[in-house]
C-alpha positions in Angstrom: 37.3 117.8 34.1 39.5 115.2 32.6 43.2 115.0 31.6 45.0 113.4 28.7 44.3 110.0 30.3 40.6 110.6 29.9 41.1 112.0 26.4 42.9 108.8 25.4 40.1 106.7 26.8 37.4 108.8 25.1 39.0 109.6 21.8 41.2 106.5 21.3 38.8 104.7 19.0 38.7 107.6 16.5 41.5 107.4 13.9 43.1 110.6 12.6 41.2 110.3 9.3 38.0 110.5 11.3 39.0 113.4 13.5 42.2 115.3 12.7 45.2 116.2 14.9 44.4 118.7 17.6 46.1 120.5 20.5 45.5 117.6 23.0 47.2 115.1 20.6 50.2 117.5 20.9 50.1 117.1 24.7 49.9 113.3 24.4 52.9 112.9 22.1 54.9 115.5 24.0 54.4 113.4 27.1 55.4 110.2 25.3 58.6 111.9 24.0 60.1 111.5 27.6 60.1 107.7 27.3 63.7 106.4 27.2 63.9 104.6 23.8 67.7 104.1 23.8 67.4 100.3 24.0 64.8 100.2 21.2 66.3 102.3 18.4 70.0 101.6 18.9 72.4 99.2 17.1 70.8 97.1 14.3 67.3 97.8 15.5 64.7 98.9 12.9 64.8 102.7 12.2 61.0 103.0 12.1 58.6 101.4 14.6 54.9 101.8 15.4 53.9 103.1 18.8 52.4 99.6 19.5 55.8 98.0 18.7 57.7 100.6 20.8 55.4 100.0 23.7 55.7 96.2 23.5 59.5 96.3 23.5 59.8 99.0 26.2 57.6 97.2 28.7 59.3 93.9 28.0 62.9 95.1 28.3 63.2 98.6 29.8 60.4 99.7 32.0 61.1 100.2 35.8 58.1 101.6 37.6 60.3 102.7 40.6 62.7 104.8 38.5 61.0 108.2 39.0 59.0 109.9 41.7 55.2 110.1 41.6 53.9 113.3 40.0 56.8 113.5 37.5 56.2 113.6 33.8 59.0 111.0 33.6 56.8 108.7 35.5 53.6 109.5 33.5 55.2 109.2 30.1 55.5 105.3 30.0 51.9 105.1 31.4 50.8 107.3 28.5 52.7 105.3 26.0 51.1 102.0 27.1 47.6 103.6 27.0 47.9 105.0 23.5 49.5 101.8 22.2 46.1 100.1 22.8 44.1 102.6 20.8 43.1 102.7 17.2 44.0 106.4 17.1 47.7 106.0 18.0 48.9 102.4 17.8 49.9 102.6 14.2 51.5 106.0 14.4 55.2 105.4 13.6 58.2 106.8 15.3 61.5 107.4 13.5 64.6 109.6 13.8 64.9 109.0 17.5 68.0 110.8 19.0 69.2 111.1 22.6 72.4 112.9 23.2 74.0 113.6 26.6 77.5 115.1 26.6 78.7 116.7 29.9 81.7 118.2 28.2 79.4 120.2 25.9 76.8 120.8 28.6 74.3 119.1 26.3 71.1 117.2 26.9 69.1 116.8 23.7 66.5 114.3 22.6 64.0 114.3 19.8 61.8 112.0 17.7 59.5 112.2 14.7 56.0 110.9 14.8 54.7 109.9 11.4 50.9 110.6 11.4 48.4 108.7 9.2 47.4 112.0 7.5 50.9 112.2 5.9 52.2 114.9 8.2 54.9 114.6 10.8 55.0 115.8 14.4 58.6 116.6 15.3 58.9 116.5 19.1 61.7 117.8 21.2 62.0 116.3 24.7 62.2 118.6 27.7 64.7 118.3 30.5 65.2 114.8 31.7 66.6 113.5 35.0 70.3 114.3 34.1 72.2 117.0 36.0 73.7 118.2 32.7 70.2 118.7 31.3 69.3 121.0 34.2 72.5 122.9 33.9 71.8 123.5 30.2 68.4 124.9 31.2 70.2 127.6 33.3 72.4 128.4 30.3 69.4 129.3 28.1 69.3 132.8 29.8 73.0 133.5 29.0 73.8 132.3 25.5 72.8 130.0 22.6 73.0 126.5 24.0 74.2 123.3 22.4 70.7 121.9 22.5 69.4 124.8 20.5 72.1 124.2 17.8 71.2 120.5 17.8 67.5 121.3 17.4 68.1 123.4 14.2 70.4 120.8 12.8 67.9 118.0 13.6 65.0 119.5 11.8 67.0 120.5 8.8 68.5 117.0 8.5 65.3 114.9 8.9 63.1 117.1 6.8 65.4 117.8 3.8 64.7 114.6 1.8 60.9 114.6 2.0 58.1 117.1 1.5 55.9 116.2 4.5 54.0 119.0 6.2 55.2 119.4 9.7 54.1 120.2 13.2 56.8 120.9 15.7 56.4 120.8 19.5 57.6 119.8 22.9 57.2 120.4 26.6 59.4 122.6 28.9 62.8 123.0 27.3 61.4 121.0 24.4 58.8 123.7 23.8 61.6 126.3 23.8 63.6 124.2 21.3 60.5 123.8 19.0 60.2 127.6 18.7 63.9 128.1 18.2 64.2 125.3 15.6 61.2 126.5 13.7 62.5 130.0 13.6 66.1 129.1 12.6 65.6 126.2 10.2 66.0 126.4 6.4 63.3 128.6 4.8 62.0 125.9 2.5 61.4 123.6 5.5 60.0 126.5 7.6 57.3 127.0 4.9 56.1 123.5 5.5 55.5 124.0 9.2 51.8 124.1 10.1 52.0 124.8 13.8 54.6 125.2 16.6 53.5 124.0 20.1 55.4 125.3 23.1 53.9 123.5 26.2 55.0 125.5 29.2 58.3 126.2 27.5 60.6 129.0 28.7 61.1 132.1 26.6 64.2 133.7 25.2 66.8 136.3 25.8 65.3 139.7 24.9 67.4 140.1 21.7 66.2 136.7 20.4 62.6 137.1 21.5 62.4 140.4 19.5 64.3 139.2 16.5 62.9 139.0 13.0 63.4 135.3 12.9 61.0 134.8 15.8 58.5 137.4 14.6 58.3 135.6 11.2 56.9 132.5 12.7 54.7 134.1 15.4 51.4 133.3 13.6 52.3 129.6 13.8 53.1 129.4 17.5 50.7 128.1 20.1 52.0 128.7 23.6 50.3 126.9 26.5 51.0 127.3 30.2 49.3 126.2 33.4 47.7 128.7 35.9 50.7 128.5 38.2 53.4 128.4 35.6 57.0 129.2 36.5 58.9 127.8 33.6 56.7 129.3 30.9 57.3 132.8 32.2 61.1 132.5 32.4 63.0 135.0 30.3 60.9 136.8 27.6 57.9 134.9 26.2 57.4 135.4 22.5 53.6 135.5 22.5 50.5 135.6 24.7 49.9 132.1 26.0 46.8 130.0 26.4 46.4 129.4 30.2 45.1 126.0 31.1 43.7 124.6 34.3 45.5 121.8 36.1 44.5 119.2 38.7 47.8 119.7 40.5 49.2 122.6 42.6 52.2 124.9 42.4 55.2 123.6 40.5 53.5 120.2 39.9 51.4 121.9 37.3 54.4 121.8 35.0 53.5 118.2 34.3 51.3 118.2 31.2 49.7 114.9 32.4 47.9 117.1 35.0 46.4 119.6 32.5 42.7 119.7 32.2 40.9 118.9 29.0 37.3 118.6 28.0 36.7 116.6 24.8 39.4 117.6 22.4 39.9 121.1 23.8 41.8 122.6 26.8 40.0 123.8 29.9 41.3 127.4 30.1 41.2 130.3 32.4 41.7 134.0 31.7 44.9 134.7 33.6 48.0 133.3 35.1 47.7 133.1 38.9 48.9 136.0 41.1 51.3 133.7 42.9 53.0 132.8 39.5 53.2 136.4 38.5 54.9 137.3 41.8 57.3 134.4 41.6 58.2 135.5 38.0 58.9 139.1 39.1 61.1 137.9 42.0 63.1 135.6 39.6 63.5 138.3 36.9 64.5 141.0 39.5 67.1 138.7 40.9 68.6 137.8 37.5 68.5 141.5 36.4 71.0 142.3 39.2 73.6 139.8 37.7 75.9 140.5 34.9 76.3 137.8 32.2 79.6 136.8 33.7 78.1 136.6 37.2 75.3 134.5 36.0 77.8 132.2 34.2 79.8 131.8 37.3 76.7 131.2 39.4 75.6 128.3 37.1 79.1 126.8 37.1 79.4 126.9 40.9 75.9 125.6 41.5 76.4 122.5 39.3 79.9 121.8 40.5 78.2 120.9 43.7 76.3 118.1 42.0 79.4 117.0 40.2 81.2 116.9 43.6 78.5 114.6 44.9 79.3 112.2 42.0 75.7 112.5 40.7 75.0 112.2 36.9 71.2 112.4 37.5 69.0 114.0 40.1 67.8 110.5 41.0 71.5 109.6 41.8 71.8 112.7 43.9 68.7 111.9 45.9 69.9 108.3 46.4 73.2 109.6 47.6 71.6 110.9 50.8 74.1 111.9 53.4 77.0 111.2 51.1 75.7 113.8 48.6 75.1 116.4 51.4 78.7 115.8 52.7 80.0 116.5 49.2 78.0 119.7 49.1 79.4 120.8 52.4 83.0 120.1 51.4 82.5 122.0 48.1 81.0 125.1 49.9 83.8 125.1 52.5 86.4 124.9 49.8 84.8 127.8 48.0 84.9 129.9 51.2 88.6 129.2 51.7 89.5 130.6 48.2 
């Protein structure tokens, strides 16, 4: 069984006019969306660049292979970008409307980009949670209230789609999958009617009142939800539809990385059910959360992430590099909390 790496090698010579967009293309572009393009699309830089151009600039000026741990999608995304930039299928796909917003005061981590496909459609892709502490904090907030990233996702799709009539695909991985469903459900109706498919790649669900809302139900026929066998993230909160369960060549939480998902040709290698271990873990998480009030959950999240802030860490990589200094900050924060 192969992965998206094998798909790129096998399918890379077939342009989209020869073989149309499929679910594996969605995985490939969702993976690429994690590439940090801040130094490529900022300032006076061109607003639209091909994947080949983006890759050339990224590997000349930005890439640092030691930035992220092995097994992380953040590590696999640049590798995927470089691979597709050398293929007939992807190299001329253009990227525009790149946005990357991080604002600790708003508890906001939001990134998105639009891939212009040769068939005249767009794939609007929302990035999942990156390495920032504020991004992980915002993930916790999804279970409590509408987040800043959700608001940004709706504004983004309304803004970039209003002045053209392109048919749209919307997708993303992890939090990006959640945002793709939310944005597709909440965007302007004339734009929503142009959406062909919504891909949630191991994206968390929603609060009950949102998952059962008419706005979500209206777009259910367009949603394709995909989770790995041992998913944790994809079962969080209330899923909006039955997912496709895909095999992975990784184990446990490492299956969250879509670069490990198994494909055969241009289709996913699927299994019938989510693993028993994942179901048990999901039950434990839901039972634990059910015992908390909304205020208790809010306080829990604030206290948990104040520990990271006390360690002076803006990213999880910073926290890891901090070593004993970070642990000392945690200890001091916990002790201070006990004295209150």
